[in-house]
C-alpha positions in Angstrom: 0.2 -0.1 0.1 2.7 2.2 0.8 4.3 2.2 -2.4 0.9 3.2 -4.1 0.5 6.2 -1.9 1.4 8.4 -5.1 -1.8 7.7 -6.3 -3.0 10.4 -3.7 -1.5 13.4 -5.4 -2.3 12.3 -8.7 -5.9 12.0 -7.6 -5.4 15.6 -6.0 -4.4 17.1 -9.1 -6.6 15.7 -11.4 -9.6 16.7 -8.9 -8.5 20.1 -8.8 -8.5 20.4 -13.0 -11.4 18.2 -13.2 -13.4 20.3 -10.8 -12.6 23.6 -12.3 -13.3 22.9 -15.8 -16.3 20.2 -15.2 -14.3 17.2 -17.3 -13.8 14.8 -14.3 -10.1 14.0 -13.5 -10.0 10.8 -15.3 -8.7 13.0 -18.3 -5.4 13.1 -16.4 -5.3 9.7 -14.5 -6.2 7.6 -17.5 -3.3 8.6 -19.5 -0.9 8.7 -16.5 -2.0 5.0 -15.6 -1.6 3.8 -19.3 1.8 5.2 -19.8 2.9 3.6 -16.4 1.7 0.3 -17.8 -1.7 -0.6 -16.4 -4.0 -2.5 -18.5 -6.6 -0.1 -20.3 -9.8 -1.5 -18.1 -8.0 -1.3 -14.8 -7.0 2.1 -15.7 -10.4 3.2 -16.8 -12.4 1.5 -13.8 -9.8 2.9 -11.5 -10.2 6.1 -12.5 -14.0 6.2 -12.4 -13.7 5.9 -8.8 -11.6 9.3 -8.8 -14.2 10.6 -11.0 -17.2 9.8 -8.6 -15.2 11.4 -5.8 -14.4 14.4 -7.6 -17.9 15.0 -8.8 -19.4 14.6 -5.3 -16.9 16.9 -3.8 -17.3 19.5 -6.4 -21.1 19.1 -6.5 -21.3 19.8 -2.8 -19.0 22.8 -3.2 -20.9 24.2 -6.1 -24.3 23.6 -4.6 -23.3 26.0 -1.8 -22.4 28.4 -4.4 -25.6 28.0 -6.2 -23.8 27.5 -9.6 -25.5 24.2 -10.6 -28.6 24.0 -13.2 -30.2 21.3 -11.1 -33.1 20.4 -13.6 -30.8 20.0 -16.7 -28.1 18.4 -14.5 -30.5 15.6 -13.3 -32.3 15.3 -16.8 -28.8 14.9 -18.6 -27.4 12.5 -15.8 -30.6 10.2 -16.0 -30.1 9.7 -19.6 -26.5 8.9 -19.3 -27.0 5.9 -16.6 -27.9 3.3 -19.5 -25.0 4.7 -21.7 -22.4 4.2 -18.4 -23.8 0.8 -17.8 -23.1 -0.3 -21.7 -19.5 1.5 -21.5 -18.5 -0.6 -18.8 -19.9 -4.0 -19.9 -18.1 -3.6 -23.6 -14.7 -2.3 -22.2 -13.3 -5.5 -21.4 -14.3 -6.8 -24.8 -13.6 -4.1 -27.5 -10.8 -2.7 -29.0 -11.5 0.8 -29.7 -8.9 2.2 -32.2 -11.8 3.2 -34.8 -14.0 4.6 -31.7 -11.1 6.5 -30.3 -10.3 8.3 -33.7 -13.7 9.4 -34.2 -14.2 10.5 -30.8 -11.2 12.5 -30.9 -12.5 14.4 -34.0 -15.5 15.1 -32.1 -13.5 16.6 -29.1 -11.5 18.8 -31.6 -14.6 20.1 -33.5 -16.2 21.1 -30.0 -13.0 22.6 -29.0 -13.1 24.7 -32.3 -17.0 25.6 -31.6 -16.2 26.5 -27.8 -13.4 29.1 -28.9 -15.5 30.5 -32.0 -19.2 30.2 -30.6 -19.6 33.9 -30.1 -18.9 34.3 -33.8 -20.8 31.4 -35.0 -23.9 30.9 -32.3 -27.4 31.7 -33.6 -30.8 31.3 -32.5 -31.5 27.9 -31.3 -35.0 28.5 -30.6 -36.1 27.6 -34.4 -35.0 24.0 -33.9 -36.2 23.0 -30.2 -36.8 19.4 -31.6 -33.2 19.1 -33.0 -31.5 20.2 -29.8 -33.7 17.7 -28.0 -32.5 14.9 -30.1 -29.1 16.2 -29.7 -28.9 16.6 -26.0 -30.5 13.3 -25.4 -28.1 11.3 -27.9 -25.2 13.4 -26.4 -26.0 12.5 -23.1 -26.3 8.8 -23.8 -23.1 8.8 -25.6 -21.2 10.6 -22.6 -22.2 8.0 -20.2 -20.6 5.3 -22.4 -17.6 7.5 -22.9 -17.4 7.8 -18.9 -17.5 4.2 -18.2 -15.5 3.0 -21.0 -12.5 5.6 -20.8 -13.0 6.3 -17.2 -12.5 9.9 -18.2 -16.0 11.2 -17.4 -18.6 12.4 -20.0 -17.7 16.0 -19.0 -15.8 16.1 -22.3 -19.1 15.7 -23.8 -21.2 17.6 -21.7 -19.4 20.8 -21.1 -19.1 21.7 -25.0 -22.8 21.0 -25.6 -23.7 23.2 -22.8 -21.5 25.9 -23.6 -21.7 25.7 -27.7 -25.5 24.0 -27.9 -27.2 25.7 -25.1 -25.3 29.0 -24.7 -24.8 28.4 -21.1 -21.7 30.0 -19.6 -18.6 28.2 -18.6 -19.2 29.2 -15.0 -22.3 27.4 -14.7 -21.4 24.6 -17.0 -18.6 23.1 -15.5 -20.8 22.8 -12.1 -23.6 21.4 -13.6 -21.5 18.8 -15.5 -20.1 17.7 -11.8 -23.6 17.1 -11.0 -24.3 14.8 -14.4 -21.0 13.0 -13.5 -22.3 11.9 -10.5 -25.0 9.8 -12.4 -22.6 8.4 -15.1 -19.9 7.7 -12.8 -21.7 6.0 -10.1 -23.4 3.6 -12.4 -20.1 2.7 -14.2 -18.6 2.2 -11.0 -21.3 -0.3 -9.8 -21.1 -2.0 -13.3 -17.2 -2.2 -13.1 -17.0 -3.5 -9.4 -19.6 -6.4 -10.4 -17.4 -7.1 -13.4 -14.2 -7.4 -11.1 -12.2 -4.7 -13.3 -10.7 -2.2 -10.4 -8.3 -2.4 -7.7 -10.1 -1.3 -4.9 -6.9 -0.3 -3.0 -5.6 1.7 -6.1 -8.9 3.2 -6.8 -9.3 3.9 -2.9 -6.2 6.0 -3.0 -7.2 7.8 -6.3 -10.7 8.7 -4.9 -9.2 10.1 -1.9 -7.1 12.6 -3.5 -9.5 13.5 -6.0 -12.3 14.4 -3.2 -10.1 17.2 -1.8 -8.9 18.1 -5.3 -12.5 18.8 -6.0 -13.1 20.8 -2.8 -9.7 22.9 -3.7 -10.9 23.1 -7.5 -14.3 24.2 -6.9 -13.1 27.3 -4.6 -10.2 28.2 -7.2 -12.7 28.4 -9.9 -14.7 31.4 -8.3 -11.7 33.4 -8.8 -10.9 32.8 -12.4 -12.0 34.7 -15.3 -14.5 32.6 -17.9 -12.3 33.1 -20.6 -9.4 31.6 -18.7 -11.9 28.7 -17.6 -12.6 28.4 -21.6 -8.9 28.1 -22.3 -8.6 25.7 -19.9 -11.2 23.3 -20.8 -10.2 23.9 -24.6 -6.3 22.7 -23.9 -7.8 19.9 -21.4 -10.1 18.7 -24.1 -7.3 18.7 -26.9 -5.1 16.7 -24.5 -7.7 14.1 -24.2 -8.4 14.2 -28.0 -4.0 13.8 -28.5 -4.2 11.0 -26.0 -7.1 9.0 -27.9 -5.2 9.8 -31.2 -2.1 8.4 -29.8 -3.6 5.0 -28.4 -5.4 4.4 -31.8 -2.3 4.0 -33.4 -0.3 2.2 -30.7 0.0 -1.6 -30.8 -1.5 -3.5 -27.9 -3.8 -0.4 -26.8 
């Protein structure tokens, strides 16, 4: 156990970033664990415990700051649950090279839209039915992403809220953490039933991520929205780069 205590600061660092931008700490944890030789399923399932812990701490803190859109968050969270169960079920049996490439393209497109949305955004009220379909589909898809890769569905939810719904980053990131509670919890349960995680390692990551989530939610209150947007964009591009790299790496 002692030689694994480094997982606590890793979880803390990931929790701070994950809380501030609403993407979940797995976006840092999974690449690090994979680089260190952890099997993909073990890395993803361990990371998901940290994502759940981070989401819980962040939701508590953001709730006190009154920055969460509860009605939207609960609805998106419930839709993400079946996707998370499916993601966990297929994670051990599918080689996701093509899927990673496609998802990386989606992330790059999302960042482009986020950065240019003030120039590109229009009146979404003229196509409410299309937006409903987009939201439901994206939420289900995000649940799959959350459990399959262990990186949290926030990499779908935040661009969706900011670019598609016109929500500010200051409210999108907190609301995304509430959604991640639903997706990560269902993914954790499914992964645990399947025997994927190492509970000692997952517990250390979760402990660090919990306190990182509390710290990140406080820090975000003093950061300007444009800096949060740039931070989110950088994190999403980093995730995309990792996905592209994994897709062409033998044995991943």
